[in-house]
Every structure is written in C-alpha cells, then in structure tokens.
C-alpha angles and dihedrals in degrees: 000000000000122000128200102236092194088058089050091051092048091051091050091052090054099041110108095198113091095204092050092047091050093049093050093043090055092051090047093053091048093047091050089052089057100263103155094194092055090047091052091049090052091048090055092049091049101034094112136331118265106269130217100259116143094030092298144002128319130169149119120306103253137114125272132050095294094063142054111266143126094282093049094046092049094048090046089054091047091050092048090048093050090047094051093048091052093041097052094036131209119317094031095102125247111311117249119228124185117202131201133178140190132218098273122124109283096006096118094047093046090049098048093043088054091052090053092049091050091049090047089054093054098259126129112245130194123189124208122226116283118281098014124169120244096248090062090055091048090048091049093055092063098031092054098038089239121174093220140000130210123200118190106211142109091215109208096352120122121281094263093064135078134176151186120235118194127205126186127221127216097276095051104035121096095235142011090256090057096053104119095008131114113277122265135194134329089026094065093054091045091053092047088055089051089050092052088055094047096092127213115348093228091058095054115114113249130196136179096219095112118115137208114262115255110296093232094054096100089050092049088056094044091053096045092046092051089054090060092078136038115205118228121241117266133049111338124233115276107237133199112196141186129187089194093234089307136118104268104088101083099047094039091053091048091050092052092049093045089053091053098257123125114253113268119250106254128216098250095211092057103033099097122068110256122171092207095059090215098186097046127037092202112036096202115120089213092066120095111255097017092106097046097109092045092049090050090052091048090054092046094054098033090242119194087209138023113203130188132183124198114243097276091040098233092117131057134199124190133196127192122193091350092307116117109220116227117243089251093054093049091044091055092048094050092043092053091048092050092046092051089058102030117016113205145111118327130190142193136165137271091256097050126092120283088230092097091056088054092048091049090053091048092050094041097237132132117269127199129189120203143180116282117287137049092261086072097037092058088056093061088096143309089251101058114130098192138014134174143171124207091241090083096273119136136174106196090163109030091167088064102040121018090209142051111298120194093188100058087037091056089048092050091050092048094050091047091049087050092053091052091046090057087058093049091254142104137223088268089063088051089053090053091053089054092046091055089049104046108013139253117314116176123179141185142160139233124192135203107206111207131208115237092256094058113074115210089232090067092059094040089052091051091049092050091048094050114018117182116262092211141013110212108310094341120094117220104247099185140005119204119188108208090193085082095044127100109275092025125219133175098257140114125208120205115193113200132208108258097040100288125133140193125197119192122196137148116254115256094217108026138049096256145091118238127211120197116204129198134180121188138188134172120249113232119207110280093008120158101252094199092051089050092049092048090050089051092047091052087053090050090050089052094048089048093053092047092047092049092054092047091050093047090052093049097039099038110183092338096102150000123260115216 
C-alpha cells in the first residue's frame, strides 16, 4: 500500500503530542531511506481516518489519523464544536458539552484536551469526575440540559484501544426521542466533514475555561437509579460482582445500598480500575472465560446471582447457578419484570431474539424492532418503557438514561432474583414460566474474523450474490436484504423452514462478520421443557454446522470461523 509521505510530514508538523511526533518522524525518515517495513507501517497509520461508526470514534492507541491519540481527539472535539455551533445557529447561546472519561490509557488526556478545545471554540464545557461510567455521562446530558456529551471510552474493547462516544441533547438531536441518546446519521457524517476542515491539531485554539460538573451529579444519578427498583420483602439475593477492572464498582455499590440492598461481594482481583486488564485479555463479558473469576466467587459464597459489568459499565452480564444467561434470556426476564409494573412499548434490534415480540403480543403492548445499536433503540419512541439488545445492553429506565445502562440493569436483575428467592425459586424458574407462555427461543452466534486486507463488504457482497439454499437440514425459505430497507443497514436475514433464522452483519467495532442464529418451537401444555430446549439446541447446532460450511465456501481462506 502506497503512502503520501508529504501528507505524513504535514500531519507530523500539526501533531501536538511530542511522543507521537517523534514516532512518526522516525518512521518517515526510514521510509524516505527506502525502508519498506517503515513505509508499510506508515501506510497502515495513514490508511484512512477513524470514522464515526458506533456513535463516535473507536480504534487502537497509536499515532496518525487511523488511531486514537491526542491529535485525533482534539480534531474530533473541534469538528463537534463547529457542528454544534452551526446546528444551533447564532443567537442560541454557547452550546454546553459535558465530558466523561473512563480509566483506559489516554482517556483523561483525551477528555481534558477535548474540554480545552471546546472552551477555545467558545463552548461551555463541564467535565465529570475522573473514572466515570458511561451511564453517568448519558444521565448528565439530560440532567444538565447539555447540547452534547462526549464519553472517552472503548467500552469492552481490548486494552490497546480507546474511543469517543458522542451523545446529543434536546437542542441538537434530530427528534425528541433522540434527546440524550447517541448520535445517528447524518450527524456522524456531518461531524466527520467538520473534522476534516478543522486543520492541524496543534493550531487549534485551546482555553482552560472548562469547569467540573456539579459535585452532586453522581449522587443525583445514584438516587435516581436506586428509585428504578423496589426490593421485595425477605432476604435479598446474594450477589457476586465484577467490574472487570473497569469503573463501575463504586457507583453500582452505592446504587445497591441506596436501593436498600446489601453491597455485592466484589471479585477482589478485578475491583480496581486497571487499563491493562491484567486478569482478562479481552474485557468483554460475552467472551468465553471472561467471567471465570466472578463465577468462582459466586460458587464460593453460594451466590444467588453473579453480575458483571463491562469496563465502562453500560453492559451487564448475569449468571445463575453457574450458568451464564444469554443477553436474550436476561432481556426477556427484565422486559417481563418491567411490563408487570409499567406496561408500555418495548423495543429490541434486528439481531436479537424474536422472544420479545412474542412477549409483547402476549402482554398486548406495542413492539418495535430497530437497527442494531442503542442509538437506534432509543429512537423507537419517547414512550418506550424497556429496550434491550442481545449484546448485554439493557435500558430498564429509558426515561432516566437514553442508552444502555449496566448499573440499573444489574439492580433490576438483583431485585428480581430476590423476589424469586422469596418464593423459593431462581431466575431460571422465571425463565421456565416465560417459556411455557411464549415458546422456546434459543440463540447463539458465529463469527468470521477477517484479516485487515479483507473488507467485510467483500464477504457480504459474496453472501448476497450467492446466499445458501439450505443450512444443514433446513431449507432457506426467505432472504431479506436490509441494505434495501428503510432505514438501510448492511445486514442479511435468512429465514429457515422450521422456524429458524440467521442474521448476518459486519461488526461495528471489530474486523469480523457476526452471524446471529435462532431456533424456535412452541410449548404444548405439559411439555418437557428440557427436552424442547435440547431439541432446539440440536437444531441450532445443525444450523451452525451448515452455516460454517457455507461461510467457508464463500470466504475461502479470507477469514477464520469461530
């Protein structure tokens, strides 16, 4: 891959970080002397700027426009500032931006530099306390009537990444439902254009006129989050908890105690924020093995519930009796609990289980299905009472936080487990009740990890051009290409004979294509639930085997199926 060395030199001249300048200058000198390895390294660092994908930027910590660094963070802030000023127009007063950051490498620097850029552009900037969870930032956008929010985090990505989530307030959002939610198109593309016009990062005006957010803001969130659940009488659930070296432990513990629950017992080795995530190479609760220490603590203390947040605490995983619930199972449990207390519209995404649709029909409430991501779920309506996505994201109080919130989700799960404990039952018994009511819904995933040289679009195009006619023993009854839907998204839905389904879409944060599998079956009166689940699981396994063969044929040696 060729690289424009003049563009590299210009970037170096405009990079305000001495270490990044030195690293790039060394590579540039080597490339000019004919070093092919250095030229290839520069080509990767300058291949293309980070794009606004999952409501903002996310990428590896490295110099150049294709990584997260001081220059990229400052230019992103400048682009957002310019967009807000144009969006709100003259005479509207200076826009207010609230900024939060987690404990990852570079987070504090990127956040404070962003605040200085906002202040230098004439905006008002408020910075949350150090090492704040994402739900606190999302809460602050609405609570402080901010025009935008920035959260510096890479969520559950590996330790070498960082990112920049952007939320829009009421004055800047495109609709009332989007007020306080992550931004959606076309705002992302418009901000990218503004970033491209921002000029060199070192030339951006900076000011120290930013201020700390109100000191009582965390307590306001804690009090409001605690009010989202009312514990049942009787002995509460015993909870083992891990923040996975992230920033959720202090506020989650405070929320539990404010709600009248005992503090959960925390995995000591993972309690303190640590940007290196030393006990887990991939701090994503969805990944196999990530919850091992939490499960061990749960077994040691005979916990009724094991709970994990991801590092920025916007996701929540739950295990009962040593079994980790799927995101769809926990979503169904929490939806049922919310609807029993507050019937209303519910929403999930195209890749989540169809169980929520069945539950909504049984409860007689409105159901909406959106594109993947909470930025779309929150736009299902201002009146939604619950939303979830299978990737462990739950909004049990969307009027409080217009985003997934792993802290209120954890509280809701603990209170529900306590209610079942008072009846001599567990959340697994509650799942059995729901299975008898709406049927069996079993889900799993399969991923095709791609090398950097293979764009996901190449594989998706091949899949569209030649979709499989059967997956294992199940014929493909229908193929729906959501690239032609409104709104469009890069996804393909295969409906199978016998009630199965597969949804294929590229990951928004990683170089891979994800396949979401589902098998369903009705539940006759008096049926053996375990037998029905086993049968559905066998169907899932057959679909998975057939899908793996189909993917391998399409992708060839381009990727790794897992």
